[in-house]
C-alpha atoms as one frame of an Amber mdcrd trajectory, in Angstrom:
protein
  28.786  29.793  12.756  27.714  32.133  15.547  27.933  30.479  18.674  25.031
  29.089  20.011  23.923  29.465  23.841  23.386  26.041  25.932  20.033  24.578
  26.151  18.500  26.411  28.437  17.168  24.702  32.310  13.403  24.500  33.497
  14.643  25.418  36.729  15.717  29.342  36.867  13.022  30.302  34.320  10.056
  30.807  36.789  11.083  33.684  38.773   7.613  34.840  38.778   5.761  31.542
  40.176   6.166  30.681  43.658   9.479  28.577  44.983   7.460  25.236  44.953
   6.839  25.517  41.679   9.776  26.300  40.869  11.178  23.228  42.843   8.792
  21.299  41.494   9.305  22.257  37.388  12.678  21.708  38.541  12.428  17.776
  39.567  10.270  17.090  36.483  13.216  18.221  34.122  15.908  16.472  35.512
  14.170  13.629  35.792  12.730  13.849  31.739  16.601  14.403  31.143  17.497
  11.169  32.923  14.996   9.284  31.416  16.236  10.346  27.920  19.635   9.114
  28.470  17.646   5.444  28.459  17.019   6.369  24.584  18.930   5.580  21.742
  21.187   8.207  20.547  19.844   8.690  17.461  16.478   9.654  19.399  17.929
  12.473  21.673  19.235  14.214  18.703  18.255  17.806  18.738  17.220  18.481
  15.704  17.494  22.622  15.571  21.045  21.962  16.637  22.048  20.024  14.794
  20.882  21.609  11.687  22.569  25.033  13.049  25.841  23.345  13.983  26.202
  20.517  11.549  24.289  20.569   8.379  24.277  24.222   6.871  28.281  24.391
   7.862  28.771  21.523   5.636  27.052  23.227   3.230  28.593  26.933   3.438
  30.984  27.105   0.556  33.769  30.366   0.697  32.203  33.681  -1.741  28.804
  31.978  -1.493  25.602  34.452  -1.862  23.669  32.984   0.974  19.956  34.088
   2.088  18.791  33.993   5.002  14.851  33.309   5.238  13.276  34.083   8.281
  16.250  34.685  10.313  15.296  38.532  11.093  17.015  39.763  13.901  18.792
  36.248  14.732  20.852  35.777  11.643  22.503  32.360  11.279  25.416  33.417
   9.874  27.945  34.760  12.154  29.963  37.690  11.473  33.316  35.780  11.467
  31.754  33.357   9.731  30.662  36.130   7.252  34.031  37.885   7.001  36.141
  34.674   7.381  34.702  33.090   3.899  33.803  35.842   1.736  30.340  35.593
   2.391  27.441  37.873   0.633  23.875  37.470   2.879  21.004  38.780   2.040
  18.018  38.582   4.964  14.667  37.948   4.045  11.086  38.709   6.477   8.031
  39.920   6.643   8.437  42.342   9.728  11.163  45.056   8.919  11.447  45.605
  12.683  13.101  41.902  12.660  15.392  42.935   9.822  16.497  46.105  11.338
  17.238  44.586  15.172  19.611  42.398  13.789  23.481  43.021  14.532  24.962
  45.802  12.393  26.442  44.503   9.362  25.289  40.562   9.303  23.098  41.507
   6.420  24.924  43.286   3.157  21.083  43.594   1.946  17.756  43.123   3.215
  14.485  42.456   1.473  10.846  43.101   3.256   8.814  40.209   2.149   5.913
  37.317   2.549   8.255  34.183   1.392   4.855  33.241  -0.233   4.510  35.457
  -2.419   8.457  36.561  -3.451  10.225  36.007  -6.952  13.718  35.574  -6.618
  16.673  36.722  -8.645  18.064  33.362  -9.177  21.242  34.325  -8.146  21.651
  32.061  -4.725  24.146  29.615  -3.901  22.284  28.620  -0.819  19.376  29.036
   0.954  18.939  28.680   4.757  15.038  28.699   5.804  14.907  27.457   9.665
  11.630  26.625  11.371   9.688  28.889   9.049   7.330  27.116   6.901   5.206
  25.311   9.783   4.205  29.995   9.880   3.213  29.724   6.048  -0.217  29.341
   4.751   0.889  27.822   1.516   4.262  25.906   1.506   3.883  25.317  -2.289
   4.161  29.030  -3.021   7.060  29.319  -0.169   9.042  26.331  -1.546   8.495
  27.734  -5.559   9.880  31.175  -4.031  12.987  29.144  -2.676  13.466  27.492
  -6.134  13.262  30.933  -7.582  15.823  32.764  -5.305  18.671  29.631  -6.166
  20.900  29.558  -9.200  20.642  26.184 -11.129  22.775  23.597  -8.803  22.160
  25.987  -5.677  20.990  24.589  -2.255  18.190  24.918   0.230  18.520  23.924
   3.425  15.165  24.054   5.651  14.401  22.618   9.009  10.678  22.334   9.701
   8.610  21.215  12.589   6.750  18.138  11.626   2.607  18.132  11.483   2.680
  15.141  12.753   4.569  15.834  16.280   1.733  15.714  19.183   2.811  19.400
  19.955   1.715  20.595  16.928  -1.570  18.502  16.554  -1.632  20.360  20.154
  -1.357  23.524  18.565  -3.854  23.197  15.509  -6.472  22.297  17.960  -6.107
  24.749  19.979  -7.456  29.064  19.919  -4.555  30.861  19.450  -5.112  32.828
  22.484  -5.214  29.733  24.778  -2.098  28.048  23.244   0.117  31.331  23.511
  -0.964  31.551  27.514   0.191  27.733  28.015   3.518  28.296  26.184   4.486
  31.287  27.837   3.610  30.259  31.274   5.512  27.138  31.240   8.108  29.030
  29.199   8.530  32.747  29.252  11.493  33.045  27.944   9.986  32.053  24.614
   7.947  34.753  23.934  10.222  36.822  21.917  10.630  34.149  19.430   7.766
  31.382  19.587   3.600  31.937  19.865   3.730  33.058  16.124   0.274  31.096
  14.423   1.416  28.096  12.964  -0.063  26.435  10.143   1.617  23.238   9.209
   0.783  23.094   5.995   2.405  19.812   4.187   4.865  19.728   7.136   5.908
  16.196   7.043   8.921  14.783   5.222   7.452  13.087   2.654   4.804  15.537
   1.289   7.572  18.412   1.859   9.426  16.403  -0.687   6.817  16.218  -3.194
   5.974  20.121  -3.042   9.709  20.635  -3.413   9.782  18.233  -6.778   6.724
  19.959  -7.940   9.197  23.246  -8.130  12.045  21.975  -9.282  13.788  21.096
  -6.326  15.629  17.222  -5.560  15.657  16.290  -2.026  19.035  15.503  -1.423
  19.492  14.307   1.812  17.104  14.156   4.697  17.632  14.323   8.475  14.640
  13.262  10.841  14.677  14.432  15.070  12.667  12.518  17.524  13.522  14.877
  20.254  11.880  17.893  21.849  11.817  19.532  25.027   7.758  20.693  25.379
   6.799  18.041  27.541   9.734  18.488  30.096   7.462  20.150  32.923   5.573
  17.196  33.698   7.719  13.817  33.708   4.596  11.679  33.611   3.574  13.196
  29.892   7.094  13.291  28.801   7.046   9.504  29.508   4.094   8.873  27.395
   5.081  11.004  24.623   8.346   9.050  24.410   6.274   5.786  24.577   3.963
   6.991  21.592   6.954   8.413  19.811   8.633   5.073  19.988   5.326   3.037
  18.712   4.745   5.657  16.342   8.339   5.591  14.385   7.788   1.524  14.572
   4.793   2.321  12.121   5.558   5.336  10.621   9.301   5.943   9.958  10.740
   8.992   9.235   6.618  10.204   9.000   6.946  10.142  12.865   9.812  12.816
  13.090   9.092  15.462  15.833  11.367  17.822  13.228  12.990  17.283  10.189
  15.493  18.655   7.901  15.688  18.640   4.139  18.606  19.402   1.670  16.969
  20.389  -1.517  18.908  20.907  -4.874  17.955  22.829  -7.637  17.775  20.997
 -10.859  19.830  22.595 -13.516  19.075  23.396 -17.257  17.882  20.071 -18.720
  17.747  17.725 -16.007  14.481  16.995 -14.106  13.190  17.113 -10.782  11.832
  13.623 -10.951  13.166  10.474 -13.350   9.640   9.722 -15.008   5.897  11.979
 -15.224   4.704   8.962 -16.790   0.999   8.279 -15.135   1.269   5.689 -11.854
  -1.308   2.453 -11.596  -0.742   0.861  -8.675  -2.109  -2.816  -8.058  -2.308
  -4.525  -4.519  -2.523  -8.170  -3.329  -2.945  -9.498   0.119  -0.039 -11.907
  -1.348   2.947 -12.908  -3.566   1.229 -15.897  -4.285  -2.160 -14.021  -5.537
   0.307 -11.120  -7.541   1.577 -14.514  -9.686  -1.650 -15.748  -9.859  -3.679
 -13.539 -11.443  -1.943 -10.460 -12.003   1.154 -11.052 -14.600  -0.902 -10.534
 -17.694  -2.482  -7.191 -16.299   0.650  -5.496 -15.193   1.923  -6.155 -18.552
  -1.043  -4.874 -20.711  -0.991  -1.753 -18.053   2.754  -1.248 -18.828   2.045
  -1.806 -22.774  -0.258   1.298 -22.245   2.677   3.338 -21.111   1.366   3.864
 -17.218   4.392   3.440 -14.690   2.880   0.126 -12.658   3.344  -0.095  -8.747
   2.445  -3.312  -6.887   1.839  -3.524  -3.065   1.995  -6.570  -1.210   3.619
  -8.567   1.484   7.242  -9.492   1.309   7.934 -12.907  -0.261   9.860 -15.325
   2.492  12.543 -15.298   2.307  12.562 -11.514   1.697  13.696 -10.451  -2.495
  15.085  -7.699  -4.341  12.423  -4.672  -4.865  12.033  -5.804  -8.647  11.339
  -9.131  -9.233  12.671 -10.687 -12.826   9.295 -12.041 -13.829   8.008  -8.653
 -13.481   9.986  -6.613 -15.653   9.669  -3.113 -14.871   7.197  -3.183 -12.370
   8.135  -1.284  -8.457   7.121  -3.580  -5.796   6.387  -1.805  -2.592   6.009
  -4.810   0.129   4.235  -4.178   3.184   3.295  -6.124   6.714  -0.130  -7.862
   5.518  -1.654 -11.012   6.827  -4.502 -12.941   5.279  -6.246 -13.377   8.898
  -7.946 -11.179  11.012  -4.845  -9.223  13.097  -5.845  -5.711  14.346  -2.530
  -4.698  15.028  -0.684  -5.654  12.109  -3.896  -4.628   9.725  -3.077  -0.859
  11.356   0.188  -0.749  10.179  -0.427  -2.157   7.379  -2.808   0.504   6.608
  -0.306   3.356   7.633   2.156   1.723   5.376   0.242   1.087   2.304  -0.799
   5.214   2.936   2.635   5.867   3.181   3.595   4.001  -0.334   0.251   5.819
  -1.957   1.469   9.476  -0.791   5.229   8.462  -2.026   3.885   7.226  -5.554
   1.170   9.522  -6.363  -0.856   7.231  -8.007  -3.121   8.359 -10.724  -5.647
   5.066 -10.443  -5.252   1.955  -8.098  -6.749  -0.954  -8.686  -6.902  -3.141
  -5.121  -7.903  -6.750  -5.103  -8.339  -9.155  -2.511 -10.814  -8.288   1.017
  -7.858  -7.415   2.826  -6.157  -5.256   0.274  -9.512  -3.870  -1.282 -10.289
  -2.722   2.440  -7.133  -1.296   3.646  -5.898  -0.142   0.514  -9.383   1.551
  -0.335  -9.166   3.222   2.916  -5.482   4.178   2.079  -6.559   5.379  -1.375
  -8.738   7.704   0.072  -6.831   9.244   2.679  -3.660   9.526   0.507  -5.988
  11.104  -2.005  -5.197   9.119  -4.728  -8.214  10.590  -7.957  -9.234   7.369
  -9.273  -9.646   4.200  -6.812 -11.256   0.969  -8.715 -12.135  -2.535  -6.668
 -11.587  -5.811  -8.001 -14.055  -8.019  -5.603 -12.718 -11.364  -6.666 -15.032
 -13.161  -4.065 -17.223 -12.540  -1.150 -15.011 -14.156   1.926 -18.041 -13.234
   4.038 -20.092 -15.987   2.529 -19.335 -18.966   4.325 -18.675 -17.124   8.038
 -21.541 -16.699  10.710 -22.495 -14.720  13.563 -20.310 -11.450  14.002 -17.431
 -12.759  11.435 -19.904 -12.707   9.020 -20.918  -8.933   9.899 -17.790  -7.951
  10.370 -16.670  -8.992   6.250 -19.868  -7.700   5.039 -18.946  -4.175   6.578
 -15.622  -4.389   5.093 -16.528  -5.102   2.328 -19.135  -2.209   2.113 -16.510
  -0.073   2.971 -13.658  -1.551   0.428 -16.668  -0.637  -2.426 -17.556   2.955
  -0.941 -14.019   3.413  -1.020 -13.509   2.983  -4.819 -15.493   5.053  -7.561
 -15.551   1.849  -9.671 -16.108  -1.985  -8.541 -15.137  -4.652 -11.039 -17.093
  -7.865 -10.065 -14.984 -10.889 -11.287 -17.720 -12.958 -12.154 -21.968 -12.622
 -13.053 -23.431 -13.787  -9.691 -20.738 -11.787  -7.572 -22.569  -8.863  -8.877
 -25.540 -10.168  -8.595 -25.070 -11.662  -4.775 -23.307  -8.179  -3.410 -26.672
  -6.661  -5.018 -28.447  -8.650  -2.892 -26.213  -8.193   0.053 -26.408  -4.065
  -0.621 -22.717  -4.142  -0.530 -22.340  -1.439  -3.285 -24.936  -0.031  -5.486
 -25.755  -1.347  -9.160 -24.258   1.882 -10.650 -21.080   1.296  -8.808 -20.642
  -2.469  -9.272 -19.705  -3.204 -13.267 -18.451  -6.339 -15.267 -16.288  -6.444
 -18.205 -18.121  -8.969 -19.780 -21.467 -10.997 -19.935 -20.584 -13.302 -17.748
 -17.369 -11.923 -15.906 -14.314  -9.763 -15.907 -11.559 -12.279 -16.507 -10.487
 -15.500 -18.795  -7.664 -17.581 -19.376  -5.059 -17.628 -22.532  -7.010 -19.415
 -25.156  -4.159 -20.805 -27.641  -6.126 -23.850 -29.537  -3.009 -26.007 -28.951
  -1.632 -25.166 -25.831  -3.862 -26.879 -23.529  -3.547 -30.335 -25.783  -0.723
 -32.267 -24.170   1.118 -35.102 -26.217  -0.329 -38.588 -25.466   3.338 -39.446
 -24.792   3.819 -36.612 -22.367   0.826 -37.668 -20.473   1.759 -40.875 -20.201
   5.129 -40.291 -19.066   3.915 -37.568 -16.502   1.156 -40.601 -15.751   4.390
 -43.201 -14.981   6.267 -40.556 -12.684   3.149 -40.330 -10.465   2.380 -43.556
 -10.497  -0.863 -44.126 -11.708  -1.432 -47.150 -13.638  -2.425 -46.228 -17.625
  -5.649 -47.786 -17.347  -7.070 -46.219 -14.345  -9.651 -43.494 -13.962  -8.145
 -40.106 -12.087 -10.241 -37.192 -11.074  -8.544 -34.577 -10.249  -8.473 -31.335
  -8.200  -6.346 -27.990  -8.445  -6.521 -25.242  -5.698  -5.852 -24.619  -2.172
  -5.923 -27.512   0.310  -8.709 -25.853   2.848 -11.702 -26.591   4.528 -13.290
 -24.229   2.214 -12.470 -25.765  -0.932 -14.905 -28.696   0.006 -11.427 -30.816
   0.589 -13.283 -32.930   2.996 -16.139 -33.569   0.546 -13.537 -34.574  -2.413
 -11.536 -37.242  -0.018 -15.133 -38.741   1.120 -16.058 -38.573  -2.317 -13.284
 -40.484  -3.218 -13.920 -43.115  -0.419 -17.195 -44.021  -1.450 -15.920 -44.303
  -5.233 -13.577 -46.802  -3.980 -15.496 -48.766  -1.910 -17.585 -49.323  -5.300
 -14.503 -51.177  -6.569 -13.744 -48.903  -8.967  -9.955 -48.412 -10.411  -9.963
 -44.751  -9.401  -7.362 -42.723  -8.699  -7.035 -38.977  -6.675  -4.817 -35.844
  -8.275  -4.440 -33.216  -5.840  -1.972 -30.453  -6.955  -2.120 -27.585  -4.026
  -0.744 -26.861  -0.771  -2.739 -27.224   2.833  -2.756 -23.345   4.425  -3.436
 -22.818   8.172  -5.916 -19.942   7.731  -8.606 -22.462   6.866  -7.409 -26.442
   7.802  -8.721 -29.079   7.161  -9.716 -31.820  10.029  -6.352 -34.253  10.817
  -8.382 -37.800   9.537  -8.585 -35.652   5.732  -4.899 -34.570   5.660  -3.761
 -37.768   6.866  -5.528 -39.272   4.073  -4.149 -36.985   1.665  -0.704 -38.030
   2.283  -0.911 -41.496   3.182  -3.556 -42.841   1.326  -4.075 -45.376  -0.639
  -4.399 -44.211  -4.590  -4.048 -40.647  -3.386  -1.491 -38.635  -5.455  -0.281
 -35.380  -3.829   2.637 -33.224  -5.558   1.952 -30.245  -3.877   1.624 -26.805
  -5.183   2.270 -26.701  -8.816   3.073 -23.150 -10.376   1.790 -24.294 -13.698
  -1.133 -27.183 -13.672  -1.514 -27.234 -17.353  -0.037 -30.577 -17.920  -1.688
 -32.147 -15.410  -5.342 -31.640 -16.700  -5.215 -34.346 -19.642  -4.848 -36.854
 -16.916  -7.687 -36.322 -15.322 -11.134 -38.056 -16.654 -13.335 -35.593 -14.350
 -12.187 -32.087 -12.690 -13.800 -32.200  -9.256 -14.104 -28.840  -7.476 -16.491
 -28.908  -4.395 -15.650 -25.479  -3.175 -17.992 -23.864  -0.513 -17.335 -20.412
  -2.308 -15.682 -19.205  -5.140 -15.226 -15.555  -7.125 -14.868 -17.370 -10.552
 -12.970 -20.585  -9.995  -9.972 -19.908 -12.561  -8.982 -23.670 -12.630 -12.802
 -24.443 -13.946 -11.864 -22.695 -16.656  -8.531 -24.574 -17.337 -10.254 -27.715
 -17.061 -12.779 -26.760 -19.650 -10.026 -25.614 -21.763  -7.868 -28.229 -21.478
 -10.967 -30.731 -22.355 -11.834 -32.139 -19.054 -15.457 -31.960 -17.763 -16.501
 -30.653 -14.262 -18.006 -32.042 -11.225 -18.614 -28.744  -8.810 -20.884 -27.279
  -6.249 -23.867 -25.001  -6.846 -22.342 -21.610  -5.584 -21.137 -17.898  -6.246
 -18.781 -17.846  -9.192 -18.861 -21.609 -10.409 -22.347 -20.941 -11.729 -20.944
 -18.883 -14.630 -18.361 -20.909 -15.349 -20.111 -24.337 -15.395 -23.425 -24.771
 -16.771 -25.136 -27.342 -14.860 -26.100 -30.524 -17.073 -24.372 -28.826 -20.438
 -20.673 -28.327 -19.627 -20.695 -29.641 -16.159 -22.375 -30.985 -13.669 -23.304
 -29.247 -10.376 -24.349 -30.742  -6.876 -24.993 -28.380  -3.411 -22.001 -27.734
  -1.531 -21.249 -29.999   1.166 -22.765 -32.963  -0.192 -20.452 -35.807  -0.303
 -22.760 -38.230  -1.526 -24.169 -36.144  -4.428 -20.593 -35.348  -5.395 -19.812
 -39.071  -5.512 -22.815 -39.758  -7.713 -21.853 -37.037 -10.002 -18.408 -38.052
 -10.357 -19.558 -41.821 -11.319 -22.168 -40.888 -13.818 -19.440 -39.179 -15.776
 -16.769 -42.210 -15.286 -19.535 -44.607 -16.489 -21.079 -42.108 -19.647 -17.733
 -41.389 -21.100 -20.010 -40.347 -24.050 -22.199 -37.904 -22.051 -18.456 -37.002
 -20.276 -17.219 -36.218 -23.786 -20.487 -33.854 -24.646 -19.963 -32.026 -21.663
 -16.337 -31.551 -22.873 -16.454 -30.103 -25.792 -19.367 -27.629 -24.622 -16.706
 -26.416 -21.829 -14.149 -25.611 -24.451 -16.733 -24.046 -26.878 -17.956 -21.823
 -23.536 -14.468 -20.840 -22.665 -13.792 -19.825 -26.170 -17.101 -17.827 -26.734
 -17.183 -16.172 -22.908 -13.687 -16.761 -21.266 -11.007 -15.568 -23.687  -8.592
 -13.234 -21.434  -6.973 -11.187 -24.215 -10.895  -9.168 -24.493 -10.842  -8.496
 -20.655  -7.326  -7.052 -20.397  -8.244  -4.636 -23.463 -11.301  -3.909 -21.563
  -9.263  -3.582 -18.180  -6.390  -2.038 -19.549  -8.228   0.903 -21.537 -10.181
   1.398 -18.359  -7.188   2.172 -16.342  -5.455   3.960 -19.132  -8.095   6.662
 -19.602  -8.376   6.870 -15.347  -4.857   7.280 -15.185  -4.847  10.310 -17.932
  -7.934  11.874 -16.551 -10.103  10.882 -19.657 -13.648   9.544 -18.795 -13.612
   5.545 -18.731 -15.182   3.566 -21.114 -19.051   3.074 -20.735 -19.286  -0.733
 -20.181 -22.967  -2.014 -20.587 -23.034  -5.549 -19.155 -25.406  -6.265 -16.620
 -24.877  -9.556 -16.054 -28.582 -10.181 -16.368 -29.427 -13.412 -18.568
């Protein structure tokens, strides 16, 4: 390679500027260099020099045909290197004067052409393209031209200033005359080599690799650089830029680079540039618990339709692998997402989701749960996902007040606005969303008359053998003749746990032989009061096994299933209890009223009313025939309206149609009585 001059110092560059200014610029330059020495070595690598002195020499082979694209009068291959390795070097440039000004003998042949319109002869072993692509309006056509120059198995080495760099953003904002005046006023020596119009079309690592893949080029290697000299003329500006870059890099990784280089190899005959071209469906949830709770059957159904499935969720603790054994074939992408409001963490999660969507390029997304619906919807819009679906599993704002309620309603409106279709999990959720003007009627859809989800209907699976039920009672320490009221779910305030405990205490004061069985864990985000938590842990006749992955064997122990929730999307545990033949007492709130028919399949009471809850439970305990009638009616309702196989079929068909670019099937369920 030809020897490169040492980096130019600012001090001698301002011969036409008064001495005081020259001295000031010199001081600023020295301060910035001393400051940079405090940073990690990785942040101080000069990308331009690394490309010239390290990357390019490592790929030059004896006897190679090398194309220098955009080198002009400054070819990258030195005369000594060319002669010593027996290289054939061809120069391509849009300006014939640039090619003519190159030292004699450095090019064996010259081609004057616009690279975005050039068609090569597939004869190159190596293509070198340094700091050119940012000046091209259509990067996709330029990379197609580079691919046409390469022979199969040949490599292209490209060095590109990133669109995300601060100086690039400034360059895009300022008019050409103004930015040239600023650049050459501070750095006059760059007048001959810089100042050309720059467009930075697709000039980020991820987007450049994606465009390369679409043109048959495989990204073998990437180097990201975080060094720039543009702000050395002013130490405060340089320090602020460095601080911004450090924070940006923490969030965005290589996407925060100032410049980057890629090694692209042209796919050989029969080799695809991408491992799979199946349409991708991306799903998002706000926790791995939610993924395991709601998505297993959905992901499997979509995979059976031939779609490549990606799941986005917070990383489980302790951290696991990128694939999980219970989800074969599903690619997991983990993000830093918290359930509660956390502005800085949420911004980071938004960026991470955007990067994932830009990388996997899904044809359709299905985001779910409030936080992921909001952030995933925004990220999907910004990433240009062609088909976006949001599953509205509940209205969290219903149990909040004041500014938090207004904020959560605004977030739901944005989440729905970012989606092309909003699947409401239940009929009453749709009705409430319409009443609160969360979205328009045509955007809010149902997959069935009462809802959009159900449970697996297997006539024998929900009826546990009597011997197994007796054994489980013995393990829990529940007498065989004692009545049991049960609860399954999160032990939080908005699930009505306080009212449930007070209801149980009221029934105990009536001298009833009754036990309370709770399956679930406490959560810090919406905690119950200390007295309630203490009673659950140590109270008489209270049984708390904690979270149970499959509560099915526990339902037959219960005489009444009690679910005093303040808000719900649907209440899947109510479906499970009904399918197991257990009558329910719950609250008259959104989501529950679609699952429990008051006076027919169970009893509904006002939310927050522990006395009404106790009276309803007592009425079922005192009238076994009524409890049995309601249990039978509940099971019949589940069979008629909540067979999950029907909903899985409809959802999978919808997502498959969208992913393949076909019109989604029309669903005529309005949710009206």
